[in-house]
ZAPAMAR-10855 format. One record per residue: x negated, y, z of N, C-alpha, C in turn. Coordinates in Angstrom, 1 decimal. Layout:
   n_px   n_py   n_pz  ca_px  ca_py  ca_pz   c_px   c_py   c_pz
      X      Y      Z      X      Y      Z      X      Y      Z
...
end
This chain:
   n_px   n_py   n_pz  ca_px  ca_py  ca_pz   c_px   c_py   c_pz
    4.5   21.7  -12.6    3.3   21.7  -11.7    3.7   21.5  -10.3
    4.8   22.2   -9.8    5.2   22.0   -8.4    5.8   20.6   -8.2
    6.5   20.1   -9.2    7.1   18.8   -9.0    6.0   17.7   -8.9
    5.0   17.9   -9.7    3.9   16.9   -9.7    3.1   17.0   -8.4
    2.9   18.2   -7.9    2.2   18.4   -6.6    3.0   17.8   -5.5
    4.3   18.0   -5.4    5.2   17.4   -4.4    5.1   15.9   -4.5
    5.1   15.3   -5.7    5.1   13.9   -5.9    3.8   13.3   -5.4
    2.7   13.9   -5.6    1.4   13.5   -5.2    1.3   13.5   -3.7
    1.8   14.6   -3.1    1.7   14.8   -1.6    2.6   13.8   -0.9
    3.8   13.5   -1.4    4.7   12.5   -0.8    4.0   11.1   -0.9
    3.5   10.8   -2.1    2.8    9.5   -2.2    1.6    9.4   -1.2
    0.8   10.4   -1.1   -0.3   10.4   -0.1    0.2   10.2    1.3
    1.2   10.9    1.6    1.7   10.8    3.0    2.3    9.4    3.3
    3.0    8.8    2.3    3.5    7.5    2.4    2.4    6.5    2.6
    1.3    6.6    1.9    0.2    5.7    2.0   -0.4    5.8    3.4
   -0.6    7.0    3.9   -1.3    7.2    5.2   -0.4    6.8    6.3
    0.9    7.1    6.2    1.8    6.7    7.3    2.0    5.2    7.3
    1.9    4.5    6.2    2.1    3.1    6.2    1.0    2.4    7.1
   -0.2    2.9    7.0   -1.3    2.3    7.8   -1.3    2.8    9.2
   -1.2    4.1    9.4   -1.2    4.7   10.7    0.0    4.3   11.5
    1.2    4.4   10.9    2.4    4.0   11.7    2.4    2.5   12.1
    1.9    1.6   11.2    1.9    0.2   11.6    0.9    0.0   12.7
   -0.3    0.7   12.6   -1.3    0.5   13.7   -0.8    1.0   15.0
   -0.1    2.2   15.0    0.4    2.8   16.3    1.4    1.9   16.9
    2.2    1.1   16.1    3.2    0.2   16.7    2.6   -1.0   17.4
    1.3   -1.2   17.2    0.6   -2.4   17.8   -0.4   -1.9   18.9
   -0.9   -0.7   18.8   -2.0   -0.3   19.7   -1.5   -0.3   21.2
   -2.4   -0.7   22.1   -2.0   -0.7   23.5   -1.7    0.7   24.0
   -0.6    0.8   24.8   -0.2    2.1   25.3    0.7    2.9   24.3
    0.4    2.9   23.0    1.3    3.5   22.1    2.5    2.6   21.6
    2.2    1.4   21.4    3.2    0.5   20.9    3.9   -0.4   21.9
    3.8   -0.1   23.2    4.4   -0.9   24.2    5.9   -0.7   24.2
    6.6   -1.6   24.8    8.1   -1.6   24.8    8.7   -0.4   25.6
    7.9    0.0   26.6    8.5    1.1   27.5    8.3    2.4   26.8
    7.6    2.5   25.7    7.5    3.8   25.0    8.6    3.8   24.0
    9.4    4.9   24.0   10.5    5.0   23.1   10.1    5.0   21.6
   11.0    4.5   20.8   10.7    4.5   19.4   10.6    5.9   18.8
   11.3    6.8   19.3   11.2    8.2   18.9    9.8    8.8   19.2
    9.3    8.4   20.4    7.9    8.9   20.7    6.8    8.3   19.9
    7.0    7.0   19.6    6.0    6.3   18.7    6.1    6.8   17.3
    7.2    7.1   16.8    7.4    7.7   15.5    6.8    9.1   15.5
    7.0    9.9   16.5    6.4   11.2   16.6    4.9   11.2   16.6
    4.3   10.3   17.3    2.8   10.2   17.4    2.3    9.7   16.0
    2.9    8.8   15.4    2.5    8.3   14.1    2.6    9.4   13.0
    3.7   10.2   13.0    3.8   11.3   12.1    2.8   12.4   12.3
    2.5   12.7   13.6    1.6   13.7   13.9    0.2   13.3   13.5
   -0.2   12.1   13.7   -1.6   11.6   13.3   -1.6   11.6   11.8
   -0.6   11.2   11.1   -0.6   11.1    9.6   -0.7   12.5    9.0
    0.0   13.5    9.6   -0.1   14.9    9.1   -1.5   15.5    9.3
   -2.0   15.2   10.5   -3.4   15.7   10.9   -4.5   15.1   10.0
   -4.3   13.8    9.7   -5.4   13.1    8.9   -5.2   13.3    7.4
   -4.1   13.8    7.0   -3.8   13.8    5.5   -4.8   14.6    4.7
   -5.3   15.8    5.2   -6.3   16.5    4.4   -7.6   15.8    4.2
   -8.0   14.9    5.2   -9.2   14.2    5.1   -9.1   12.9    4.3
   -7.9   12.3    4.3   -7.8   11.0    3.7   -7.2   11.1    2.2
   -6.5   12.1    2.0   -5.8   12.3    0.7   -6.8   12.2   -0.5
   -8.0   12.8   -0.5   -8.9   12.7   -1.7   -9.3   11.2   -1.9
   -9.3   10.3   -0.9   -9.7    9.0   -1.1   -8.7    8.0   -1.7
   -7.4    8.5   -1.7   -6.3    7.7   -2.2   -6.3    7.5   -3.7
   -5.8    6.4   -4.2   -5.7    6.2   -5.6   -4.5    7.0   -6.2
   -4.4    7.1   -7.5   -3.3    7.8   -8.1   -2.0    7.0   -8.0
   -0.9    7.7   -7.9    0.4    7.0   -7.8    0.6    6.0   -8.9
    1.0    4.8   -8.6    1.3    3.8   -9.7    2.6    4.2  -10.4
    2.7    3.7  -11.7    3.8    4.0  -12.5    5.0    3.1  -12.2
    4.7    1.9  -11.8    5.7    0.8  -11.6    6.0    0.7  -10.1
    7.2    0.4   -9.8    7.7    0.2   -8.4    7.0   -1.0   -7.7
    6.9   -2.1   -8.4    6.2   -3.3   -7.7    4.8   -3.0   -7.3
    4.1   -2.2   -8.2    2.7   -1.9   -7.8    2.7   -1.0   -6.6
    3.6   -0.1   -6.5    3.7    0.8   -5.3    4.0   -0.1   -4.0
    4.9   -1.0   -4.1    5.2   -1.9   -3.0    4.0   -2.7   -2.6
    3.2   -3.2   -3.5    2.0   -4.0   -3.2    1.0   -3.1   -2.4
    0.8   -1.9   -2.9   -0.1   -1.0   -2.2    0.3   -0.7   -0.8
    1.6   -0.3   -0.6    2.1    0.0    0.7    2.0   -1.2    1.6
    2.3   -2.4    1.1    2.2   -3.6    1.9    0.8   -3.9    2.3
   -0.2   -3.6    1.4   -1.6   -3.7    1.8   -2.0   -2.8    2.9
   -1.5   -1.6    2.9   -1.8   -0.6    3.9   -1.2   -1.0    5.3
    0.0   -1.6    5.2    0.6   -2.1    6.4   -0.1   -3.3    7.0
   -0.7   -4.1    6.2   -1.5   -5.3    6.7   -2.7   -4.8    7.4
   -3.4   -3.8    6.8   -4.6   -3.2    7.4   -4.3   -2.6    8.8
   -3.2   -1.8    8.8   -2.8   -1.2   10.1   -2.4   -2.2   11.1
   -1.8   -3.3   10.7   -1.4   -4.4   11.7   -2.7   -5.1   12.2
   -3.7   -5.2   11.3   -5.0   -5.9   11.6   -5.7   -5.1   12.7
   -5.8   -3.7   12.6   -6.5   -2.9   13.6   -5.7   -2.9   14.9
   -4.4   -2.8   14.8   -3.6   -2.8   16.0   -3.6   -4.1   16.8
   -3.6   -5.2   16.0   -3.7   -6.5   16.7   -5.1   -6.8   17.3
   -6.1   -6.3   16.7   -7.4   -6.4   17.3   -7.5   -5.7   18.7
   -6.9   -4.5   18.8   -6.8   -3.9   20.1   -6.0   -4.6   21.1
   -4.9   -5.2   20.6   -4.0   -6.0   21.5   -4.8   -7.3   22.0
   -5.6   -7.9   21.1   -6.3   -9.0   21.6   -7.3   -8.7   22.6
   -7.9   -7.5   22.5   -8.9   -7.1   23.5   -8.2   -6.9   24.9
   -7.1   -6.2   24.9   -6.4   -6.0   26.2   -5.8   -7.3   26.8
   -5.6   -8.3   25.9   -5.1   -9.6   26.3   -6.1  -10.3   27.1
   -7.4   -9.9   27.0   -8.4  -10.5   27.9   -8.1  -10.4   29.3
   -7.5   -9.2   29.7   -7.2   -9.0   31.2   -6.1  -10.0   31.6
   -5.2  -10.3   30.7   -4.1  -11.2   31.0   -4.7  -12.6   31.3
   -5.6  -13.0   30.4   -6.3  -14.3   30.7   -7.1  -14.3   32.0
   -7.8  -13.2   32.3   -8.5  -13.1   33.5   -7.6  -13.2   34.7
   -6.4  -12.4   34.7   -5.5  -12.5   35.8   -4.8  -13.8   36.0
   -4.6  -14.5   34.9   -4.0  -15.8   35.0   -4.9  -16.8   35.6
   -6.2  -16.8   35.2   -7.2  -17.7   35.8   -7.4  -17.4   37.3
   -7.4  -16.1   37.7   -7.6  -15.8   39.1   -6.3  -16.2   39.9
   -5.1  -16.1   39.3   -3.9  -16.5   40.0   -3.9  -18.0   40.1
   -4.4  -18.8   39.1   -4.5  -20.2   39.3   -5.4  -20.6   40.4
   -6.5  -19.9   40.5   -7.5  -20.2   41.5   -7.1  -19.8   42.9
   -6.2  -18.9   43.0   -5.8  -18.4   44.3   -4.4  -18.8   44.8
   -3.8  -19.8   44.0   -2.5  -20.4   44.4   -1.4  -19.3   44.3
   -1.5  -18.3   43.5   -0.5  -17.3   43.3    0.1  -17.3   41.9
   -0.1  -18.4   41.2    0.4  -18.4   39.8    1.9  -18.5   39.7
    2.5  -18.9   40.8    4.0  -19.1   40.7    4.7  -17.7   41.0
    4.0  -16.7   41.5    4.6  -15.4   41.7    4.5  -14.6   40.4
    5.7  -14.7   39.7    5.7  -14.1   38.3    6.5  -12.8   38.4
    6.1  -11.8   37.6    6.8  -10.5   37.4    7.0  -10.2   35.9
    7.9   -9.4   35.6    8.1   -8.9   34.2    7.0   -7.8   33.9
    6.0   -8.2   33.2    4.9   -7.3   32.9    5.2   -6.4   31.8
    5.2   -5.1   32.0    5.6   -4.1   30.9    4.5   -4.0   29.8
    3.3   -4.4   30.1    2.2   -4.3   29.2    2.2   -5.4   28.2
    2.2   -6.7   28.7    2.3   -7.8   27.8    3.7   -8.2   27.3
    4.7   -7.5   27.9    6.1   -7.6   27.5    6.6   -9.1   27.7
    6.1   -9.7   28.8    6.6  -11.0   29.1    6.3  -11.3   30.6
    6.8  -12.4   31.1    6.5  -12.7   32.5    5.1  -13.1   32.7
    4.4  -12.5   33.7    3.0  -12.8   34.0    2.9  -12.9   35.5
    1.7  -13.4   35.9    1.4  -13.4   37.3    1.2  -12.0   37.8
    1.3  -11.8   39.1    1.2  -10.5   39.7   -0.2   -9.9   39.5
   -1.2  -10.8   39.5   -2.6  -10.4   39.3   -2.8   -9.9   37.8
   -2.2  -10.7   36.9   -2.3  -10.3   35.5   -1.6   -8.9   35.3
   -0.5   -8.7   35.9    0.2   -7.4   35.7   -0.6   -6.3   36.3
   -1.3   -6.6   37.4   -2.1   -5.5   38.1   -3.3   -5.2   37.2
   -4.0   -6.2   36.6   -5.2   -6.0   35.8   -4.8   -5.3   34.5
   -3.7   -5.7   33.9   -3.3   -5.1   32.6   -2.9   -3.6   32.8
   -2.2   -3.3   33.9   -1.8   -1.9   34.2   -3.1   -1.1   34.4
   -4.0   -1.7   35.2   -5.2   -1.0   35.5   -6.1   -0.8   34.3
   -6.1   -1.8   33.4   -6.9   -1.7   32.2   -6.3   -0.6   31.3
   -5.0   -0.5   31.2   -4.4    0.5   30.3   -4.7    1.9   30.9
   -4.7    2.0   32.2   -5.0    3.3   32.8   -6.4    3.7   32.5
   -7.3    2.7   32.6   -8.8    3.0   32.4   -9.0    3.4   30.9
   -8.2    2.8   30.0   -8.3    3.1   28.6   -8.0    4.6   28.3
   -7.0    5.1   29.0   -6.6    6.5   28.8   -7.4    7.4   29.6
   -7.9    7.0   30.7   -8.8    7.9   31.5  -10.1    8.1   30.9
  -10.6    7.0   30.3  -11.9    7.0   29.6  -11.8    7.5   28.2
  -10.7    8.0   27.7  -10.5    8.6   26.4  -10.7    7.6   25.3
  -10.5    6.3   25.6  -10.6    5.3   24.6   -9.4    5.3   23.7
   -8.3    5.9   24.1   -7.2    6.0   23.1   -7.5    6.9   22.0
   -8.4    7.9   22.2   -8.9    8.7   21.1   -9.7    7.9   20.2
  -10.5    7.0   20.8  -11.3    6.1   19.9  -10.5    5.2   19.1
   -9.3    4.7   19.6   -8.4    3.9   18.8   -7.9    4.7   17.6
   -7.5    5.9   17.9   -7.0    6.8   16.8   -8.1    7.1   15.7
   -9.3    7.3   16.2  -10.4    7.5   15.2  -10.6    6.3   14.4
  -10.5    5.1   15.1  -10.8    3.8   14.3   -9.7    3.7   13.2
   -8.5    4.1   13.5   -7.5    4.0   12.4   -7.8    4.9   11.3
   -8.2    6.1   11.6   -8.5    7.1   10.6   -9.8    6.8    9.8
  -10.8    6.3   10.5  -12.1    6.0    9.9  -12.0    4.7    9.1
  -10.9    3.9    9.3  -10.9    2.6    8.6  -10.7    2.8    7.1
  -10.4    4.0    6.7  -10.4    4.3    5.2  -11.7    4.2    4.6
  -12.8    4.3    5.4  -14.1    4.2    4.8  -14.5    2.7    4.7
  -13.8    1.8    5.4  -14.1    0.4    5.4  -13.2   -0.3    4.4
  -11.9    0.0    4.5  -10.8   -0.6    3.7  -10.3    0.5    2.8
  -10.8    0.5    1.6  -10.3    1.6    0.6   -8.9    1.3    0.1
   -8.0    2.3    0.1   -6.6    2.0   -0.3   -6.6    1.6   -1.8
   -5.7    0.7   -2.1   -5.6    0.2   -3.5   -6.5   -0.9   -3.9
   -7.5   -1.2   -3.1   -8.5   -2.3   -3.4   -7.9   -3.6   -2.9
   -8.5   -4.7   -3.4   -8.1   -6.0   -3.1   -8.5   -6.3   -1.6
   -7.5   -6.8   -0.8   -7.8   -7.0    0.6   -8.7   -8.2    0.8
   -9.7   -8.1    1.7  -10.5   -9.3    2.0   -9.8  -10.2    3.0
   -8.9  -11.0    2.5   -8.0  -11.7    3.3   -8.7  -12.7    4.2
   -9.7  -13.4    3.6  -10.5  -14.4    4.3  -11.3  -13.7    5.5
  -11.9  -12.6    5.3  -12.6  -11.9    6.3  -11.6  -11.4    7.4
  -10.4  -10.9    7.1   -9.5  -10.5    8.1   -9.0  -11.6    8.9
   -8.7  -12.8    8.3   -8.2  -13.9    9.1   -9.4  -14.4   10.0
  -10.6  -14.5    9.5  -11.7  -14.9   10.3  -12.0  -14.0   11.5
  -11.9  -12.7   11.2  -12.1  -11.8   12.3  -11.0  -11.8   13.4
   -9.8  -12.1   13.0   -8.7  -12.2   14.0   -8.9  -13.5   14.8
   -9.3  -14.6   14.1   -9.5  -15.8   14.8  -10.7  -15.7   15.8
  -11.8  -15.0   15.3  -12.9  -14.8   16.2  -12.5  -13.9   17.4
  -11.6  -12.9   17.1  -11.2  -12.1   18.2  -10.4  -12.8   19.3
   -9.6  -13.8   18.8   -8.8  -14.6   19.8   -9.8  -15.4   20.7
  -10.8  -16.0   20.0  -11.8  -16.9   20.7  -12.6  -16.0   21.7
  -13.1  -14.8   21.2  -13.9  -14.0   22.1  -13.0  -13.4   23.2
  -11.8  -13.1   23.0  -10.9  -12.6   24.1  -10.7  -13.7   25.2
  -10.5  -14.9   24.8  -10.3  -16.0   25.8  -11.6  -16.2   26.5
  -12.8  -16.2   25.8  -14.0  -16.5   26.4  -14.4  -15.4   27.4
  -14.2  -14.1   27.1  -14.4  -13.0   28.0  -13.5  -13.1   29.2
  -12.2  -13.4   29.0  -11.3  -13.6   30.1  -11.8  -14.6   31.1
  -12.3  -15.7   30.6  -12.8  -16.8   31.5  -14.1  -16.2   32.3
  -14.9  -15.5   31.5  -16.2  -15.0   32.2  -15.8  -14.0   33.2
  -14.8  -13.1   33.0  -14.5  -12.1   34.0  -13.9  -12.8   35.2
  -13.2  -13.9   35.0  -12.6  -14.6   36.2  -13.5  -15.6   36.8
  -14.7  -15.7   36.3  -15.6  -16.7   36.9  -15.9  -16.6   38.4
  -16.0  -15.4   39.0  -16.2  -15.4   40.4  -15.1  -16.0   41.2
  -13.9  -15.8   40.8  -12.7  -16.4   41.5  -12.7  -17.9   41.2
  -13.0  -18.3   40.0  -13.0  -19.7   39.7  -14.1  -20.5   40.5
  -15.3  -19.9   40.6  -16.3  -20.6   41.4  -15.9  -20.6   42.9
  -15.4  -19.5   43.4  -15.0  -19.5   44.8  -13.9  -20.5   45.1
  -12.9  -20.5   44.2  -11.8  -21.4   44.3  -12.2  -22.9   44.3
  -13.1  -23.2   43.4  -13.6  -24.6   43.2  -14.4  -25.0   44.5
  -15.2  -24.1   45.0  -16.0  -24.4   46.2  -15.1  -24.6   47.4
  -14.0  -23.7   47.5  -13.1  -23.8   48.6  -12.3  -25.1   48.5
  -11.9  -25.5   47.3  -11.2  -26.8   47.2  -12.0  -28.0   47.6
  -13.3  -28.0   47.2  -14.2  -29.1   47.6  -14.3  -29.1   49.1
  -14.6  -27.9   49.7  -14.7  -27.9   51.2  -13.5  -28.3   51.9
  -12.3  -27.9   51.4  -11.0  -28.2   52.0  -10.8  -29.7   51.9
  -11.2  -30.3   50.7  -11.0  -31.7   50.6  -11.9  -32.5   51.5
  -13.1  -32.1   51.7  -14.0  -32.8   52.7  -13.5  -32.6   54.1
  -12.9  -31.4   54.4  -12.4  -31.2   55.8  -11.2  -32.0   56.0
  -10.3  -32.2   55.0   -9.2  -33.1   55.1   -9.5  -34.5   55.3
  -10.6  -35.0   54.7  -11.1  -36.4   54.9  -11.7  -36.5   56.3
  -12.4  -35.5   56.8  -13.0  -35.7   58.1  -12.0  -35.5   59.2
  -11.0  -34.7   59.0  -10.0  -34.4   60.0   -8.6  -34.7   59.4
   -8.2  -36.0   59.4   -6.9  -36.3   58.8   -5.7  -35.7   59.5
   -5.8  -35.4   60.8   -4.7  -34.8   61.5   -4.6  -33.3   61.2
   -5.5  -32.7   60.5   -5.4  -31.3   60.2   -4.4  -31.0   59.2
   -3.4  -30.1   59.4   -2.4  -29.7   58.4   -3.1  -28.9   57.3
   -3.6  -29.5   56.3   -4.4  -28.8   55.3   -3.6  -27.8   54.6
   -2.3  -28.1   54.2   -1.5  -27.1   53.5   -1.3  -25.8   54.3
   -0.9  -26.0   55.5   -0.5  -24.8   56.3   -1.8  -24.0   56.7
   -2.9  -24.8   56.8   -4.2  -24.1   57.2   -4.9  -23.5   56.0
   -4.9  -24.3   54.9   -5.7  -23.9   53.8   -5.2  -22.8   52.9
   -3.8  -22.8   52.7   -3.2  -21.8   51.8   -3.4  -20.4   52.2
   -3.1  -20.0   53.4   -3.3  -18.6   53.8   -4.8  -18.1   53.6
   -5.7  -19.0   54.0   -7.1  -18.7   53.9   -7.5  -18.5   52.5
   -7.0  -19.4   51.6   -7.3  -19.4   50.2   -6.9  -18.1   49.6
   -5.6  -17.7   49.8   -5.1  -16.4   49.3   -5.9  -15.2   49.8
   -6.2  -15.2   51.1   -6.9  -14.1   51.6   -8.3  -14.0   51.0
   -8.9  -15.2   50.9  -10.3  -15.2   50.3  -10.3  -14.7   48.9
   -9.4  -15.1   48.1   -9.3  -14.7   46.7   -9.0  -13.2   46.5
   -8.1  -12.7   47.4   -7.8  -11.3   47.3   -9.1  -10.5   47.7
   -9.9  -11.0   48.6  -11.1  -10.3   48.9  -12.1  -10.4   47.8
  -12.2  -11.5   47.1  -13.0  -11.6   45.9  -12.6  -10.7   44.8
  -11.3  -10.5   44.6  -10.7   -9.6   43.6  -11.1   -8.2   44.0
  -11.0   -7.8   45.3  -11.3   -6.5   45.7  -12.8   -6.1   45.4
  -13.7   -7.1   45.6  -15.1   -6.9   45.3  -15.4   -6.8   43.9
  -14.8   -7.6   43.0  -15.1   -7.7   41.6  -14.3   -6.9   40.7
  -13.2   -6.3   41.1  -12.3   -5.6   40.2  -13.0   -4.4   39.4
  -13.9   -3.7   40.1  -14.6   -2.6   39.5  -15.6   -3.1   38.4
  -16.3   -4.2   38.7  -17.1   -4.8   37.6  -16.3   -5.4   36.5
  -15.1   -6.0   36.7  -14.3   -6.5   35.7  -13.9   -5.3   34.7
  -13.5   -4.2   35.3  -13.1   -3.0   34.5  -14.2   -2.4   33.7
  -15.4   -2.4   34.3  -16.6   -1.9   33.6  -16.9   -2.7   32.4
  -16.9   -4.0   32.6  -17.3   -4.9   31.5  -16.2   -4.9   30.4
  -14.9   -4.9   30.8  -13.8   -4.8   29.8  -13.9   -3.4   29.0
  -14.1   -2.3   29.7  -14.2   -1.0   29.1  -15.3   -1.0   28.0
  -16.5   -1.5   28.4  -17.6   -1.5   27.5  -17.3   -2.4   26.3
  -16.8   -3.6   26.5  -16.4   -4.5   25.4  -15.4   -3.9   24.5
  -14.4   -3.2   25.1  -13.3   -2.6   24.3  -13.9   -1.4   23.4
  -14.8   -0.6   24.0  -15.4    0.5   23.3  -16.3   -0.1   22.1
  -17.0   -1.1   22.4  -17.9   -1.7   21.3  -17.1   -2.3   20.2
  -16.0   -3.0   20.5  -15.2   -3.6   19.4  -14.4   -2.6   18.6
  -13.8   -1.6   19.3  -13.0   -0.6   18.5  -14.0    0.3   17.8
  -15.1    0.6   18.5  -16.1    1.5   17.8  -16.7    1.0   16.6
  -16.6   -0.3   16.3  -17.1   -0.9   15.1  -16.5   -0.2   13.8
  -15.3    0.3   13.9  -14.6    1.0   12.8  -15.0    2.4   12.7
  -15.7    3.0   13.7  -16.1    4.4   13.7  -17.5    4.5   13.4
  -17.9    5.2   12.3  -19.3    5.3   11.9  -20.1    6.2   12.9
end
C-alpha cells in the first residue's frame, strides 16, 4: 500500500512539475536570464508542491508503459510552454513600442544589452521593458500568471488530446495582436515624428542655407523625449490592462 501511494504521488508531482516548471522558465520575470537557475527551480518546485493537493485529483492514472508516460509528460510541457510564451508575447509589445519610438526619435542606433528581452535593444525599448516588468510585479500580476498556470488544468485536462490547431492559432494571433498593440502605443511618437519630418523638409526647401541636420536632430530628440514623458503613464496603463485581460482568460 505504501509503495503504491508513493508511486502515485511521484507520478502526480512529475505531471504537475512538467507543466509548472516549463511555464516558469518562460514567464516574464521568473524565466529571465538574470534569474539564476537555482532560483527558477526553487520557485517551480514550491508552486508544484503548493498546487499538488488541488490538482492531483484531476490527473489520470499512471500509464503502464514508458512511451505513454513520455507522451503525457511531453503534452504537459507543451501546455506549460504555451502559457509562458503567451506572457512573453505580451511583454514583447513594449519592445515593439520602444523600437518604433526610437525610430521616430532618431535614437535607434543607441543600442544596449537589454536583460529583459535578452538581446540588444534600443535604450527606449530597454526602459519600457524594465518599467513594464516593474509594473507587473507592483500590480501583483505575477500572482495572476501563477494562478493562470494552476487554473489551466480546468482548460487543458492532463492526458487528453492536445488541441494543436487551436494552440498554434492562438500563438499566431498573439504575435499579431502584440505587434498591433505595440504600434498603437507608439502612435503618438510616430505622428509627432512624421509631422516634424514634413515640417523640417519644408523648412529645408524654403531655407536651403539652413543646416538641417545640426538644427533638426537636437530638436527632434528633445521633442520625442517630451512626448515619451507625457505618454509613458498611458502606455503603462494600457499595457497593464491588456496583460491582465489576456492572462486572466485562463483564470475563471
